[in-house]
ROVO-243955 format. One record per residue (C-alpha): x, y, z; residue in one letter; chain. Coordinates in steps of 0.001 Angstrom, whole numbers, padded with zeros to 6 digits, always signed. Example, Ala and Ser with C-alpha at 12.3 -4.5 7.8 and 13.67 -1.06 7.14 Angstrom:
BEGIN
xx: +012300 | yy: -004500 | zz: +007800 | pavex: A | vomi: A
xx: +013670 | yy: -001060 | zz: +007140 | pavex: S | vomi: A
This chain:
BEGIN
xx: -001605 | yy: -015011 | zz: -007483 | pavex: M | vomi: A
xx: +001486 | yy: -016806 | zz: -006516 | pavex: L | vomi: A
xx: +001504 | yy: -018865 | zz: -003187 | pavex: E | vomi: A
xx: +001527 | yy: -016190 | zz: -000583 | pavex: P | vomi: A
xx: +005210 | yy: -017312 | zz: +000922 | pavex: D | vomi: A
xx: +006617 | yy: -017243 | zz: -002617 | pavex: A | vomi: A
xx: +005064 | yy: -013885 | zz: -003500 | pavex: A | vomi: A
xx: +006848 | yy: -012462 | zz: -000302 | pavex: R | vomi: A
xx: +010212 | yy: -013940 | zz: -001256 | pavex: R | vomi: A
xx: +009734 | yy: -013005 | zz: -004985 | pavex: G | vomi: A
xx: +010151 | yy: -016865 | zz: -005836 | pavex: A | vomi: A
xx: +008035 | yy: -019359 | zz: -007365 | pavex: P | vomi: A
xx: +006353 | yy: -022086 | zz: -005419 | pavex: S | vomi: A
xx: +007219 | yy: -025611 | zz: -005298 | pavex: S | vomi: A
xx: +004554 | yy: -027334 | zz: -007672 | pavex: R | vomi: A
xx: +003299 | yy: -027834 | zz: -011147 | pavex: S | vomi: A
xx: +006017 | yy: -025947 | zz: -013363 | pavex: P | vomi: A
xx: +004268 | yy: -023665 | zz: -015902 | pavex: V | vomi: A
xx: +006580 | yy: -021475 | zz: -018067 | pavex: G | vomi: A
xx: +008761 | yy: -019925 | zz: -015451 | pavex: S | vomi: A
xx: +006281 | yy: -020238 | zz: -012718 | pavex: F | vomi: A
xx: +005460 | yy: -023111 | zz: -010546 | pavex: E | vomi: A
xx: +001844 | yy: -023007 | zz: -009698 | pavex: L | vomi: A
xx: +000010 | yy: -024848 | zz: -006661 | pavex: R | vomi: A
xx: -003527 | yy: -024141 | zz: -008115 | pavex: A | vomi: A
xx: -004510 | yy: -025551 | zz: -011578 | pavex: P | vomi: A
xx: -005260 | yy: -021836 | zz: -012613 | pavex: A | vomi: A
xx: -004147 | yy: -018565 | zz: -011190 | pavex: V | vomi: A
xx: -005346 | yy: -015071 | zz: -012007 | pavex: V | vomi: A
xx: -003462 | yy: -011970 | zz: -011200 | pavex: I | vomi: A
xx: -005547 | yy: -008937 | zz: -010523 | pavex: A | vomi: A
xx: -003826 | yy: -006819 | zz: -008278 | pavex: I | vomi: A
xx: -004111 | yy: -003480 | zz: -009899 | pavex: G | vomi: A
xx: -001382 | yy: -001147 | zz: -011146 | pavex: G | vomi: A
xx: +001548 | yy: +000807 | zz: -009737 | pavex: T | vomi: A
xx: -000180 | yy: +004161 | zz: -008765 | pavex: G | vomi: A
xx: +001027 | yy: +003873 | zz: -005271 | pavex: G | vomi: A
xx: +004632 | yy: +003644 | zz: -006109 | pavex: N | vomi: A
xx: +005991 | yy: +007120 | zz: -007134 | pavex: H | vomi: A
xx: +009410 | yy: +005797 | zz: -007910 | pavex: E | vomi: A
xx: +007904 | yy: +003533 | zz: -010571 | pavex: Q | vomi: A
xx: +005631 | yy: +006234 | zz: -012141 | pavex: V | vomi: A
xx: +008512 | yy: +008723 | zz: -012576 | pavex: R | vomi: A
xx: +010645 | yy: +005679 | zz: -014037 | pavex: K | vomi: A
xx: +008213 | yy: +005067 | zz: -016607 | pavex: W | vomi: A
xx: +006834 | yy: +008509 | zz: -016966 | pavex: W | vomi: A
xx: +006087 | yy: +009069 | zz: -020832 | pavex: P | vomi: A
xx: +008179 | yy: +011575 | zz: -022486 | pavex: S | vomi: A
xx: +005060 | yy: +013010 | zz: -024462 | pavex: R | vomi: A
xx: +004110 | yy: +014257 | zz: -021032 | pavex: L | vomi: A
xx: +007332 | yy: +016006 | zz: -020371 | pavex: G | vomi: A
xx: +008939 | yy: +015676 | zz: -017042 | pavex: T | vomi: A
xx: +007552 | yy: +013698 | zz: -013930 | pavex: P | vomi: A
xx: +006841 | yy: +015808 | zz: -011023 | pavex: P | vomi: A
xx: +009052 | yy: +015647 | zz: -008100 | pavex: Q | vomi: A
xx: +006138 | yy: +015813 | zz: -005750 | pavex: K | vomi: A
xx: +002963 | yy: +013811 | zz: -006407 | pavex: M | vomi: A
xx: +000275 | yy: +012770 | zz: -004203 | pavex: I | vomi: A
xx: -001312 | yy: +009254 | zz: -004180 | pavex: T | vomi: A
xx: -004673 | yy: +008542 | zz: -005477 | pavex: G | vomi: A
xx: -004728 | yy: +004765 | zz: -004640 | pavex: V | vomi: A
xx: -003847 | yy: +002785 | zz: -001601 | pavex: P | vomi: A
xx: -000140 | yy: +002386 | zz: -000759 | pavex: E | vomi: A
xx: -000380 | yy: -001367 | zz: -001641 | pavex: Y | vomi: A
xx: -000983 | yy: -000653 | zz: -005141 | pavex: V | vomi: A
xx: +002652 | yy: -000465 | zz: -005746 | pavex: D | vomi: A
xx: +003499 | yy: -002733 | zz: -008470 | pavex: G | vomi: A
xx: +005245 | yy: -005134 | zz: -006476 | pavex: R | vomi: A
xx: +003314 | yy: -008368 | zz: -007719 | pavex: M | vomi: A
xx: +003680 | yy: -007055 | zz: -011295 | pavex: L | vomi: A
xx: +007511 | yy: -006851 | zz: -010714 | pavex: D | vomi: A
xx: +007578 | yy: -010509 | zz: -009351 | pavex: I | vomi: A
xx: +005424 | yy: -011850 | zz: -012247 | pavex: A | vomi: A
xx: +007736 | yy: -009955 | zz: -014762 | pavex: T | vomi: A
xx: +010991 | yy: -011398 | zz: -013013 | pavex: D | vomi: A
xx: +009388 | yy: -014910 | zz: -013390 | pavex: Q | vomi: A
xx: +009006 | yy: -014355 | zz: -017226 | pavex: G | vomi: A
xx: +005466 | yy: -012839 | zz: -017880 | pavex: V | vomi: A
xx: +005610 | yy: -010299 | zz: -020729 | pavex: R | vomi: A
xx: +004556 | yy: -006773 | zz: -019440 | pavex: R | vomi: A
xx: +004049 | yy: -004162 | zz: -022067 | pavex: V | vomi: A
xx: +003407 | yy: -000488 | zz: -022614 | pavex: N | vomi: A
xx: +004568 | yy: +000860 | zz: -019104 | pavex: R | vomi: A
xx: +004773 | yy: +004389 | zz: -020235 | pavex: D | vomi: A
xx: +000809 | yy: +004451 | zz: -020759 | pavex: R | vomi: A
xx: -000512 | yy: +005865 | zz: -017573 | pavex: M | vomi: A
xx: -003317 | yy: +008026 | zz: -016532 | pavex: W | vomi: A
xx: -002931 | yy: +010631 | zz: -013537 | pavex: H | vomi: A
xx: -005212 | yy: +013679 | zz: -012455 | pavex: Y | vomi: A
xx: -003975 | yy: +017327 | zz: -012286 | pavex: R | vomi: A
xx: -006659 | yy: +018456 | zz: -009455 | pavex: E | vomi: A
xx: -005421 | yy: +016831 | zz: -006253 | pavex: G | vomi: A
xx: -005687 | yy: +017939 | zz: -002937 | pavex: L | vomi: A
xx: -003893 | yy: +016750 | zz: +000113 | pavex: Q | vomi: A
xx: -006430 | yy: +014978 | zz: +002247 | pavex: N | vomi: A
xx: -006775 | yy: +016515 | zz: +005622 | pavex: W | vomi: A
xx: -007972 | yy: +013245 | zz: +007019 | pavex: D | vomi: A
xx: -006033 | yy: +010588 | zz: +005177 | pavex: P | vomi: A
xx: -006986 | yy: +006884 | zz: +004747 | pavex: V | vomi: A
xx: -003503 | yy: +005951 | zz: +003525 | pavex: W | vomi: A
xx: -000033 | yy: +007717 | zz: +003614 | pavex: P | vomi: A
xx: -000051 | yy: +010684 | zz: +001394 | pavex: D | vomi: A
xx: -003662 | yy: +010231 | zz: +000507 | pavex: H | vomi: A
xx: -005045 | yy: +012542 | zz: -002328 | pavex: A | vomi: A
xx: -008605 | yy: +013520 | zz: -002915 | pavex: I | vomi: A
xx: -009507 | yy: +014689 | zz: -006498 | pavex: R | vomi: A
xx: -011440 | yy: +017905 | zz: -007135 | pavex: I | vomi: A
xx: -014242 | yy: +017045 | zz: -009874 | pavex: L | vomi: A
xx: -014328 | yy: +020531 | zz: -011138 | pavex: P | vomi: A
xx: -016998 | yy: +022439 | zz: -013070 | pavex: G | vomi: A
xx: -016059 | yy: +024795 | zz: -015929 | pavex: P | vomi: A
xx: -016194 | yy: +028162 | zz: -014105 | pavex: S | vomi: A
xx: -012828 | yy: +028449 | zz: -012186 | pavex: S | vomi: A
xx: -009786 | yy: +030428 | zz: -013212 | pavex: V | vomi: A
xx: -006726 | yy: +027755 | zz: -013910 | pavex: W | vomi: A
xx: -003348 | yy: +029253 | zz: -013195 | pavex: L | vomi: A
xx: +000108 | yy: +027813 | zz: -013560 | pavex: D | vomi: A
xx: +002381 | yy: +028208 | zz: -010404 | pavex: A | vomi: A
xx: +003708 | yy: +031595 | zz: -011866 | pavex: R | vomi: A
xx: +000188 | yy: +033154 | zz: -012383 | pavex: G | vomi: A
xx: -000454 | yy: +032550 | zz: -015893 | pavex: R | vomi: A
xx: -003714 | yy: +031147 | zz: -017214 | pavex: Q | vomi: A
xx: -003585 | yy: +027705 | zz: -018960 | pavex: L | vomi: A
xx: -004785 | yy: +027920 | zz: -022568 | pavex: P | vomi: A
xx: -007454 | yy: +025381 | zz: -024026 | pavex: A | vomi: A
xx: -007542 | yy: +022450 | zz: -023430 | pavex: P | vomi: A
xx: -006171 | yy: +023528 | zz: -019947 | pavex: G | vomi: A
xx: -009884 | yy: +024411 | zz: -018780 | pavex: L | vomi: A
xx: -011477 | yy: +023020 | zz: -015492 | pavex: P | vomi: A
xx: -013286 | yy: +019688 | zz: -016119 | pavex: G | vomi: A
xx: -011666 | yy: +019314 | zz: -019764 | pavex: Y | vomi: A
xx: -008781 | yy: +017314 | zz: -021409 | pavex: D | vomi: A
xx: -007173 | yy: +015548 | zz: -018368 | pavex: T | vomi: A
xx: -004047 | yy: +014171 | zz: -020149 | pavex: L | vomi: A
xx: -004086 | yy: +017310 | zz: -022369 | pavex: G | vomi: A
xx: -003666 | yy: +019578 | zz: -019285 | pavex: T | vomi: A
xx: -001249 | yy: +017379 | zz: -017997 | pavex: L | vomi: A
xx: +000929 | yy: +017768 | zz: -020819 | pavex: E | vomi: A
xx: +000597 | yy: +021355 | zz: -020739 | pavex: L | vomi: A
xx: +001524 | yy: +021438 | zz: -017046 | pavex: L | vomi: A
xx: +004637 | yy: +019056 | zz: -017294 | pavex: R | vomi: A
xx: +005785 | yy: +019788 | zz: -020828 | pavex: A | vomi: A
xx: +006137 | yy: +023552 | zz: -020839 | pavex: T | vomi: A
xx: +009645 | yy: +024164 | zz: -019444 | pavex: P | vomi: A
xx: +009050 | yy: +027208 | zz: -017066 | pavex: D | vomi: A
xx: +005900 | yy: +025774 | zz: -015925 | pavex: I | vomi: A
xx: +007033 | yy: +022116 | zz: -015289 | pavex: S | vomi: A
xx: +009783 | yy: +023624 | zz: -012868 | pavex: E | vomi: A
xx: +006892 | yy: +023702 | zz: -010336 | pavex: C | vomi: A
xx: +004785 | yy: +020824 | zz: -009257 | pavex: D | vomi: A
xx: +001794 | yy: +022562 | zz: -008424 | pavex: Y | vomi: A
xx: -001260 | yy: +024807 | zz: -010120 | pavex: S | vomi: A
xx: -003813 | yy: +026934 | zz: -008765 | pavex: W | vomi: A
xx: -007686 | yy: +027524 | zz: -009117 | pavex: F | vomi: A
xx: -009171 | yy: +030738 | zz: -008307 | pavex: I | vomi: A
xx: -012732 | yy: +030865 | zz: -007730 | pavex: L | vomi: A
xx: -015508 | yy: +032111 | zz: -005285 | pavex: D | vomi: A
xx: -017800 | yy: +031103 | zz: -002773 | pavex: Q | vomi: A
xx: -020666 | yy: +030709 | zz: -005527 | pavex: S | vomi: A
xx: -018556 | yy: +028372 | zz: -007546 | pavex: I | vomi: A
xx: -017119 | yy: +026129 | zz: -004842 | pavex: I | vomi: A
xx: -020555 | yy: +025464 | zz: -003307 | pavex: K | vomi: A
xx: -021911 | yy: +024444 | zz: -006629 | pavex: K | vomi: A
xx: -019204 | yy: +023179 | zz: -008807 | pavex: E | vomi: A
xx: -016476 | yy: +021462 | zz: -006446 | pavex: F | vomi: A
xx: -017260 | yy: +017761 | zz: -005881 | pavex: A | vomi: A
xx: -014812 | yy: +015307 | zz: -004170 | pavex: L | vomi: A
xx: -013823 | yy: +011994 | zz: -005475 | pavex: S | vomi: A
xx: -014205 | yy: +009055 | zz: -003272 | pavex: G | vomi: A
xx: -017185 | yy: +006964 | zz: -001615 | pavex: S | vomi: A
xx: -016300 | yy: +008508 | zz: +001722 | pavex: E | vomi: A
xx: -016683 | yy: +011985 | zz: +000510 | pavex: Q | vomi: A
xx: -019849 | yy: +011288 | zz: -001164 | pavex: N | vomi: A
xx: -022164 | yy: +009362 | zz: +001591 | pavex: L | vomi: A
xx: -025098 | yy: +010854 | zz: -000096 | pavex: D | vomi: A
xx: -024446 | yy: +008837 | zz: -003301 | pavex: I | vomi: A
xx: -022701 | yy: +005741 | zz: -001809 | pavex: A | vomi: A
xx: -025359 | yy: +005277 | zz: +000868 | pavex: N | vomi: A
xx: -028227 | yy: +005984 | zz: -001787 | pavex: R | vomi: A
xx: -029332 | yy: +008651 | zz: +000652 | pavex: D | vomi: A
xx: -032103 | yy: +010734 | zz: -001063 | pavex: L | vomi: A
xx: -032392 | yy: +013212 | zz: +001616 | pavex: K | vomi: A
xx: -028792 | yy: +013761 | zz: +001996 | pavex: L | vomi: A
xx: -028124 | yy: +014045 | zz: -001585 | pavex: L | vomi: A
xx: -030946 | yy: +016627 | zz: -002043 | pavex: L | vomi: A
xx: -029467 | yy: +018559 | zz: +001091 | pavex: K | vomi: A
xx: -025899 | yy: +018350 | zz: +000102 | pavex: S | vomi: A
xx: -026181 | yy: +019054 | zz: -003701 | pavex: R | vomi: A
xx: -029100 | yy: +021603 | zz: -003591 | pavex: L | vomi: A
xx: -028487 | yy: +023249 | zz: -000235 | pavex: G | vomi: A
xx: -027762 | yy: +026923 | zz: +000197 | pavex: S | vomi: A
xx: -024174 | yy: +026417 | zz: +001690 | pavex: G | vomi: A
xx: -020944 | yy: +024510 | zz: +000660 | pavex: V | vomi: A
xx: -021465 | yy: +020727 | zz: +001140 | pavex: P | vomi: A
xx: -020110 | yy: +019560 | zz: +004437 | pavex: G | vomi: A
xx: -016949 | yy: +017294 | zz: +002940 | pavex: P | vomi: A
xx: -015969 | yy: +020266 | zz: +000987 | pavex: M | vomi: A
xx: -016140 | yy: +022751 | zz: +003866 | pavex: Q | vomi: A
xx: -014139 | yy: +020444 | zz: +005892 | pavex: D | vomi: A
xx: -011455 | yy: +020719 | zz: +003368 | pavex: F | vomi: A
xx: -011613 | yy: +024501 | zz: +003205 | pavex: M | vomi: A
xx: -011614 | yy: +024646 | zz: +007120 | pavex: D | vomi: A
xx: -008702 | yy: +021931 | zz: +007555 | pavex: H | vomi: A
xx: -007097 | yy: +021269 | zz: +004306 | pavex: G | vomi: A
xx: -003394 | yy: +022861 | zz: +003480 | pavex: E | vomi: A
xx: -004334 | yy: +023726 | zz: -000087 | pavex: D | vomi: A
xx: -007065 | yy: +026510 | zz: +000319 | pavex: F | vomi: A
xx: -006478 | yy: +030244 | zz: +000570 | pavex: V | vomi: A
xx: -009508 | yy: +032541 | zz: +001339 | pavex: V | vomi: A
xx: -009690 | yy: +036337 | zz: +001334 | pavex: A | vomi: A
xx: -012025 | yy: +039202 | zz: +000667 | pavex: D | vomi: A
xx: -009821 | yy: +040889 | zz: -001871 | pavex: T | vomi: A
xx: -007642 | yy: +039913 | zz: -004977 | pavex: L | vomi: A
xx: -004429 | yy: +041367 | zz: -003539 | pavex: P | vomi: A
xx: -004976 | yy: +039664 | zz: -000028 | pavex: E | vomi: A
xx: -005778 | yy: +036342 | zz: -001965 | pavex: L | vomi: A
xx: -002453 | yy: +036468 | zz: -004021 | pavex: V | vomi: A
xx: -000456 | yy: +037618 | zz: -000961 | pavex: E | vomi: A
xx: -001863 | yy: +034390 | zz: +000688 | pavex: G | vomi: A
xx: -000962 | yy: +032227 | zz: -002244 | pavex: M | vomi: A
xx: +002538 | yy: +033365 | zz: -002132 | pavex: S | vomi: A
xx: +002823 | yy: +032822 | zz: +001453 | pavex: A | vomi: A
xx: +001506 | yy: +029337 | zz: +001383 | pavex: L | vomi: A
xx: +003901 | yy: +027967 | zz: -001025 | pavex: T | vomi: A
xx: +006715 | yy: +030123 | zz: +000287 | pavex: G | vomi: A
xx: +007730 | yy: +031095 | zz: -003357 | pavex: E | vomi: A
xx: +007816 | yy: +034562 | zz: -004743 | pavex: D | vomi: A
xx: +006388 | yy: +033599 | zz: -008158 | pavex: L | vomi: A
xx: +003128 | yy: +035753 | zz: -008395 | pavex: L | vomi: A
xx: +002826 | yy: +039173 | zz: -009570 | pavex: E | vomi: A
xx: -000184 | yy: +040804 | zz: -008634 | pavex: L | vomi: A
xx: -000600 | yy: +043199 | zz: -011539 | pavex: T | vomi: A
xx: -000268 | yy: +040223 | zz: -013999 | pavex: E | vomi: A
xx: -002725 | yy: +037923 | zz: -011922 | pavex: V | vomi: A
xx: -005433 | yy: +040279 | zz: -011381 | pavex: E | vomi: A
xx: -005847 | yy: +040927 | zz: -015157 | pavex: D | vomi: A
xx: -006888 | yy: +037453 | zz: -015721 | pavex: I | vomi: A
xx: -009996 | yy: +037313 | zz: -013406 | pavex: P | vomi: A
xx: -010869 | yy: +040787 | zz: -014778 | pavex: R | vomi: A
xx: -010710 | yy: +039656 | zz: -018293 | pavex: A | vomi: A
xx: -012928 | yy: +036533 | zz: -017570 | pavex: R | vomi: A
xx: -015555 | yy: +038801 | zz: -015972 | pavex: D | vomi: A
xx: -015870 | yy: +041001 | zz: -018962 | pavex: H | vomi: A
xx: -016602 | yy: +037774 | zz: -020865 | pavex: E | vomi: A
xx: -019303 | yy: +036808 | zz: -018407 | pavex: M | vomi: A
xx: -021139 | yy: +039916 | zz: -019004 | pavex: T | vomi: A
xx: -021452 | yy: +039260 | zz: -022924 | pavex: N | vomi: A
xx: -023703 | yy: +036642 | zz: -023662 | pavex: P | vomi: A
xx: -022374 | yy: +036162 | zz: -027181 | pavex: Y | vomi: A
xx: -018772 | yy: +035832 | zz: -026172 | pavex: S | vomi: A
xx: -016647 | yy: +033530 | zz: -028121 | pavex: K | vomi: A
xx: -014167 | yy: +032976 | zz: -025264 | pavex: D | vomi: A
xx: -013709 | yy: +029166 | zz: -024857 | pavex: A | vomi: A
xx: -014369 | yy: +029236 | zz: -021392 | pavex: Q | vomi: A
xx: -017442 | yy: +031286 | zz: -021435 | pavex: A | vomi: A
xx: -019026 | yy: +029106 | zz: -024114 | pavex: M | vomi: A
xx: -018131 | yy: +026259 | zz: -022102 | pavex: G | vomi: A
xx: -019926 | yy: +027603 | zz: -019008 | pavex: I | vomi: A
xx: -023185 | yy: +028500 | zz: -021200 | pavex: R | vomi: A
xx: -023198 | yy: +025123 | zz: -023069 | pavex: N | vomi: A
xx: -022811 | yy: +023275 | zz: -019817 | pavex: S | vomi: A
xx: -025992 | yy: +024758 | zz: -018418 | pavex: R | vomi: A
xx: -028203 | yy: +023819 | zz: -021483 | pavex: R | vomi: A
xx: -028308 | yy: +020529 | zz: -019708 | pavex: Y | vomi: A
xx: -031148 | yy: +020768 | zz: -016905 | pavex: L | vomi: A
xx: -029347 | yy: +018435 | zz: -014557 | pavex: G | vomi: A
xx: -026122 | yy: +020311 | zz: -014683 | pavex: D | vomi: A
xx: -027947 | yy: +023822 | zz: -014495 | pavex: K | vomi: A
xx: -029740 | yy: +022769 | zz: -011366 | pavex: I | vomi: A
xx: -026973 | yy: +020865 | zz: -009432 | pavex: T | vomi: A
xx: -023646 | yy: +021396 | zz: -010947 | pavex: R | vomi: A
xx: -022858 | yy: +024632 | zz: -012825 | pavex: I | vomi: A
xx: -022803 | yy: +027866 | zz: -011153 | pavex: A | vomi: A
xx: -025004 | yy: +030679 | zz: -012972 | pavex: K | vomi: A
xx: -022361 | yy: +032789 | zz: -014894 | pavex: P | vomi: A
xx: -021121 | yy: +035787 | zz: -012929 | pavex: H | vomi: A
xx: -018254 | yy: +037938 | zz: -012204 | pavex: R | vomi: A
xx: -015592 | yy: +036180 | zz: -009679 | pavex: I | vomi: A
xx: -014506 | yy: +039682 | zz: -008535 | pavex: L | vomi: A
xx: -018228 | yy: +040610 | zz: -007691 | pavex: D | vomi: A
xx: -018121 | yy: +040798 | zz: -003780 | pavex: P | vomi: A
xx: -021657 | yy: +039535 | zz: -003810 | pavex: A | vomi: A
xx: -020351 | yy: +036238 | zz: -004710 | pavex: H | vomi: A
xx: -017020 | yy: +036310 | zz: -002191 | pavex: G | vomi: A
xx: -015097 | yy: +035539 | zz: -000429 | pavex: P | vomi: A
xx: -012259 | yy: +034640 | zz: -003155 | pavex: L | vomi: A
xx: -010732 | yy: +031203 | zz: -002931 | pavex: I | vomi: A
xx: -007542 | yy: +030013 | zz: -004375 | pavex: A | vomi: A
xx: -006938 | yy: +026322 | zz: -004379 | pavex: V | vomi: A
xx: -003430 | yy: +024746 | zz: -004889 | pavex: R | vomi: A
xx: -003757 | yy: +021448 | zz: -006764 | pavex: R | vomi: A
xx: -000998 | yy: +018624 | zz: -007254 | pavex: W | vomi: A
xx: -000615 | yy: +015939 | zz: -009585 | pavex: I | vomi: A
xx: -002303 | yy: +012630 | zz: -008359 | pavex: V | vomi: A
xx: -001180 | yy: +009390 | zz: -009368 | pavex: T | vomi: A
xx: -003864 | yy: +007089 | zz: -010311 | pavex: R | vomi: A
xx: -004276 | yy: +004382 | zz: -013161 | pavex: K | vomi: A
xx: -001660 | yy: +002167 | zz: -015031 | pavex: T | vomi: A
xx: -002877 | yy: +001905 | zz: -018638 | pavex: L | vomi: A
xx: -000171 | yy: -000889 | zz: -019454 | pavex: G | vomi: A
xx: +000299 | yy: -004244 | zz: -017771 | pavex: G | vomi: A
xx: +000611 | yy: -007894 | zz: -018071 | pavex: I | vomi: A
xx: +000345 | yy: -008931 | zz: -021912 | pavex: Q | vomi: A
xx: -002604 | yy: -011317 | zz: -022484 | pavex: T | vomi: A
xx: -004404 | yy: -013413 | zz: -025189 | pavex: D | vomi: A
xx: -008035 | yy: -013260 | zz: -026247 | pavex: L | vomi: A
xx: -008639 | yy: -015664 | zz: -023399 | pavex: A | vomi: A
xx: -006979 | yy: -013640 | zz: -020827 | pavex: G | vomi: A
xx: -004129 | yy: -015897 | zz: -020345 | pavex: R | vomi: A
xx: -000836 | yy: -014281 | zz: -019590 | pavex: A | vomi: A
xx: +002012 | yy: -014231 | zz: -021980 | pavex: M | vomi: A
xx: +005576 | yy: -015106 | zz: -021588 | pavex: R | vomi: A
xx: +008295 | yy: -013049 | zz: -023027 | pavex: A | vomi: A
xx: +008554 | yy: -015148 | zz: -026141 | pavex: D | vomi: A
xx: +004817 | yy: -014119 | zz: -026862 | pavex: G | vomi: A
xx: +003401 | yy: -017822 | zz: -025909 | pavex: Q | vomi: A
xx: +000517 | yy: -018152 | zz: -023453 | pavex: P | vomi: A
xx: +001246 | yy: -019636 | zz: -019973 | pavex: I | vomi: A
xx: -001176 | yy: -022537 | zz: -019436 | pavex: P | vomi: A
xx: -003163 | yy: -021866 | zz: -016099 | pavex: G | vomi: A
xx: -002075 | yy: -018247 | zz: -015604 | pavex: L | vomi: A
xx: -004459 | yy: -015261 | zz: -016152 | pavex: Y | vomi: A
xx: -004410 | yy: -011729 | zz: -015786 | pavex: A | vomi: A
xx: -007528 | yy: -009208 | zz: -015606 | pavex: A | vomi: A
xx: -008433 | yy: -005617 | zz: -014623 | pavex: G | vomi: A
xx: -005782 | yy: -002940 | zz: -014364 | pavex: E | vomi: A
xx: -002882 | yy: -005589 | zz: -013805 | pavex: A | vomi: A
xx: -003568 | yy: -006407 | zz: -017454 | pavex: A | vomi: A
xx: -003922 | yy: -002789 | zz: -018755 | pavex: G | vomi: A
xx: -007640 | yy: -003217 | zz: -018666 | pavex: F | vomi: A
xx: -007217 | yy: -005735 | zz: -021582 | pavex: G | vomi: A
xx: -004336 | yy: -007397 | zz: -023371 | pavex: G | vomi: A
xx: -001623 | yy: -005235 | zz: -021818 | pavex: G | vomi: A
xx: -003028 | yy: -001868 | zz: -022940 | pavex: G | vomi: A
xx: -006513 | yy: -001642 | zz: -024515 | pavex: A | vomi: A
xx: -006704 | yy: +002030 | zz: -024020 | pavex: H | vomi: A
xx: -003788 | yy: +003263 | zz: -026071 | pavex: G | vomi: A
xx: -001956 | yy: +006482 | zz: -025016 | pavex: Y | vomi: A
xx: -004953 | yy: +008879 | zz: -024792 | pavex: N | vomi: A
xx: -007746 | yy: +006999 | zz: -022782 | pavex: A | vomi: A
xx: -011154 | yy: +008106 | zz: -022043 | pavex: L | vomi: A
xx: -011902 | yy: +009062 | zz: -018829 | pavex: G | vomi: A
xx: -014931 | yy: +007177 | zz: -017309 | pavex: G | vomi: A
xx: -014032 | yy: +004097 | zz: -019415 | pavex: T | vomi: A
xx: -011660 | yy: +001999 | zz: -016926 | pavex: F | vomi: A
xx: -014332 | yy: +000086 | zz: -015256 | pavex: L | vomi: A
xx: -015607 | yy: -001206 | zz: -018518 | pavex: G | vomi: A
xx: -012128 | yy: -002624 | zz: -019112 | pavex: G | vomi: A
xx: -011920 | yy: -004505 | zz: -015517 | pavex: C | vomi: A
xx: -015692 | yy: -006046 | zz: -016000 | pavex: L | vomi: A
xx: -014679 | yy: -007204 | zz: -019383 | pavex: F | vomi: A
xx: -011538 | yy: -008816 | zz: -018651 | pavex: T | vomi: A
xx: -013101 | yy: -010302 | zz: -015427 | pavex: D | vomi: A
xx: -015873 | yy: -011825 | zz: -017607 | pavex: R | vomi: A
xx: -013384 | yy: -013264 | zz: -020157 | pavex: T | vomi: A
xx: -011164 | yy: -014719 | zz: -017506 | pavex: V | vomi: A
xx: -014225 | yy: -016205 | zz: -015782 | pavex: G | vomi: A
xx: -015452 | yy: -017894 | zz: -018887 | pavex: R | vomi: A
xx: -011861 | yy: -019219 | zz: -019635 | pavex: S | vomi: A
xx: -011783 | yy: -020762 | zz: -016143 | pavex: L | vomi: A
xx: -015013 | yy: -022146 | zz: -016276 | pavex: A | vomi: A
xx: -014225 | yy: -023723 | zz: -019805 | pavex: K | vomi: A
xx: -010714 | yy: -024961 | zz: -018566 | pavex: A | vomi: A
xx: -011791 | yy: -026350 | zz: -015123 | pavex: L | vomi: A
């Protein structure tokens, strides 16, 4: 990093000029994450291929992940590239017990819920729960009469939520974070809704619970204060889905996805609900969950060479200045391209950290 006082002032420090920087240390590593905590920057660099940026988003990273240090580096002559490469989730909940301002928790969904846009229409493939993250984000933000609203809906039932809904974040998964086998068995294989999920149902502002579909739709409209949902249109969707669930040879994409997911024994036991009719009262009550866009990862960043050295605007490396992790776009300023694969980001952090560490060891 820059000298702390210099970083606060947005100015270089007073020793050892290197490029546009003046560095105190013989080597400096910029590893301060991305811009997900800064909604203004997210909107400014929102890629046109994903339509229009939401007016309301919720934040999936701490507020200090705001891109400020990246801006300071850019102002001092470091080359920053691919700012429109970003990765945001579309299954966000407002955290009822926030750790940071506007704290979002992401639902990690199984495949069985019905996904509706804000007007009550089912999303087409790849807009299925647990499928293509950026493909669904494009559906929600690039379709004109859908993108006017910043939220969408899951409709499901008690049987689905207790088995298929998981929450991101170590504080929501103490069984895994603490390697507590007893708690894991109780929370993942118990008969009821896992405790953290039940807390969201009881206290979260994005849940509607009802015994019948008309009551559910009425509650959804009351929650948003908007008259966008027509009961006759909404109720046709879960009914059609329920017909597919009774046909073991269905060619419906979601029905096939549910059955294929259960072919893996681990998912069948712990993760995917047995195919059933959502409108069957035996699996009730019905639940609607309003979901928001969650800001998360910055896929572009400081351009680096193969040794992890930060580049100047003229494309030349800056001696003694390195960048790693998300600050470097997980490698080189954008190793993932425009359509990243979920679950691969940690690898870029480890690889660039190792690269920079080896370079520092060799140089020092």
